[in-house]
LUMFI-92665 format. One line per field, with one value per residue (C-alpha): z, x, y; residue number from 1; residue in one letter. Coordinates in steps of 0.02 Angstrom, whole numbers, plus 50000, padded with zeros to 5 digits. Example, Ala and Ser with C-alpha at 12.3 -4.5 7.8 and 13.67 -1.06 7.14 Angstrom:
2
up c(50390, 50357)
east c(50615, 50684)
north c(49775, 49947)
resi c(1, 2)
resn c(A, S)
***
This chain:
135
up c(49478, 49388, 49473, 49465, 49380, 49508, 49416, 49408, 49593, 49643, 49577, 49675, 49843, 49947, 50039, 50166, 50262, 50362, 50244, 50085, 50004, 49858, 49753, 49666, 49520, 49470, 49306, 49218, 49114, 49094, 49255, 49209, 49357, 49320, 49459, 49422, 49235, 49243, 49253, 49436, 49407, 49348, 49486, 49626, 49564, 49721, 49726, 49905, 49862, 49710, 49815, 49942, 49806, 49735, 49902, 49897, 49717, 49752, 49905, 49794, 49637, 49534, 49463, 49281, 49295, 49344, 49290, 49417, 49389, 49541, 49589, 49745, 49831, 49990, 50100, 50046, 49928, 50065, 50133, 49958, 49920, 50078, 50039, 49865, 49943, 50062, 49920, 49809, 49951, 49985, 49799, 49785, 49928, 49842, 49680, 49760, 49942, 49949, 49953, 50122, 50231, 50148, 50145, 50323, 50390, 50311, 50388, 50221, 50256, 50417, 50405, 50493, 50609, 50664, 50624, 50681, 50858, 50875, 50956, 51132, 51202, 51316, 51222, 51071, 50981, 51029, 51180, 51173, 51321, 51323, 51396, 51584, 51675, 51863, 51867)
east c(50941, 50972, 51045, 50947, 51025, 51064, 50954, 50814, 50831, 50830, 50656, 50553, 50467, 50338, 50190, 50083, 49920, 49832, 49837, 49866, 50038, 50079, 50237, 50274, 50391, 50427, 50498, 50508, 50354, 50194, 50098, 50021, 49977, 49935, 49869, 49859, 49856, 49716, 49722, 49711, 49549, 49468, 49542, 49502, 49334, 49289, 49349, 49416, 49526, 49594, 49639, 49722, 49831, 49878, 49917, 50108, 50116, 50008, 50114, 50269, 50186, 50244, 50076, 50134, 50321, 50327, 50245, 50199, 50170, 50090, 50042, 49933, 49865, 49769, 49651, 49504, 49496, 49526, 49677, 49744, 49728, 49825, 49955, 49978, 49994, 50128, 50220, 50217, 50285, 50426, 50466, 50476, 50601, 50707, 50692, 50746, 50802, 50754, 50569, 50589, 50565, 50401, 50326, 50379, 50302, 50136, 50147, 50149, 50306, 50249, 50160, 49992, 50023, 49842, 49780, 49632, 49651, 49645, 49498, 49530, 49463, 49312, 49256, 49144, 49262, 49425, 49349, 49162, 49117, 48965, 48809, 48805, 48647, 48626, 48489)
north c(49100, 49265, 49417, 49578, 49726, 49861, 49988, 49859, 49819, 50001, 50040, 49912, 49921, 49828, 49903, 49813, 49836, 49698, 49548, 49648, 49653, 49769, 49749, 49914, 49951, 50131, 50197, 50364, 50395, 50492, 50458, 50290, 50177, 49995, 49881, 49694, 49728, 49859, 50048, 50096, 50195, 50034, 49924, 50047, 50109, 50208, 50389, 50381, 50232, 50324, 50476, 50360, 50285, 50455, 50539, 50515, 50577, 50730, 50773, 50779, 50847, 50697, 50638, 50651, 50609, 50425, 50261, 50127, 49942, 49862, 49685, 49675, 49519, 49478, 49576, 49682, 49830, 49960, 49866, 49844, 50030, 50076, 49942, 50017, 50191, 50125, 50038, 50193, 50301, 50178, 50163, 50353, 50360, 50227, 50325, 50490, 50502, 50688, 50637, 50552, 50707, 50758, 50583, 50543, 50705, 50654, 50480, 50390, 50288, 50206, 50039, 50030, 49882, 49858, 49684, 49580, 49515, 49327, 49236, 49171, 49008, 49025, 49181, 49201, 49321, 49406, 49493, 49454, 49342, 49229, 49308, 49291, 49240, 49252, 49117)
resi c(1, 2, 3, 4, 5, 6, 7, 8, 9, 10, 11, 12, 13, 14, 15, 16, 17, 18, 19, 20, 21, 22, 23, 24, 25, 26, 27, 28, 29, 30, 31, 32, 33, 34, 35, 36, 37, 38, 39, 40, 41, 42, 43, 44, 45, 46, 47, 48, 49, 50, 51, 52, 53, 54, 55, 56, 57, 58, 59, 60, 61, 62, 63, 64, 65, 66, 67, 68, 69, 70, 71, 72, 73, 74, 75, 76, 77, 78, 79, 80, 81, 82, 83, 84, 85, 86, 87, 88, 89, 90, 91, 92, 93, 94, 95, 96, 97, 98, 99, 100, 101, 102, 103, 104, 105, 106, 107, 108, 109, 110, 111, 112, 113, 114, 115, 116, 117, 118, 119, 120, 121, 122, 123, 124, 125, 126, 127, 128, 129, 130, 131, 132, 133, 134, 135)
resn c(M, T, K, L, N, I, K, E, K, Q, N, R, A, V, G, R, R, K, E, A, V, A, R, V, R, V, D, K, G, T, G, K, I, V, V, N, G, K, P, F, E, Q, Y, F, S, H, F, T, M, Q, T, T, V, L, A, P, L, K, A, L, G, K, E, K, D, L, D, F, S, I, K, V, V, G, G, G, M, K, G, Q, S, V, A, V, Q, H, G, I, A, R, A, L, V, I, W, N, D, D, F, K, K, T, L, K, S, L, G, L, L, S, R, D, A, R, V, K, E, R, K, K, F, G, L, K, K, A, R, R, A, P, Q, W, S, K, R)
***
């Protein structure tokens, strides 16, 4: 097992949402974001998902200063986009601790803990009971 270089270890973060997990690596660069080997505009084709991913960078004005390499697995496209957003925000705080106040005030550092509630026995879904009939 190889040990990670301290500089290499410092520029990685993980973002999560529901079942989606995004591993984010940040480096100095020109503002290029690659998600699973594709440009993020191609991977997240919908405009709202693109703005979700870019929210931490726009808040700090760092859209053109840093490059991100992201691997995301699990969940749906919406959950993946929010997981990438969370990972980018956490990576930016690791990159520069001064960013923490701004990102935390916007709520970009907190993980959204809402997940699907499990189905209970005797019910059709998590809370949906079978139809009741008096006669």
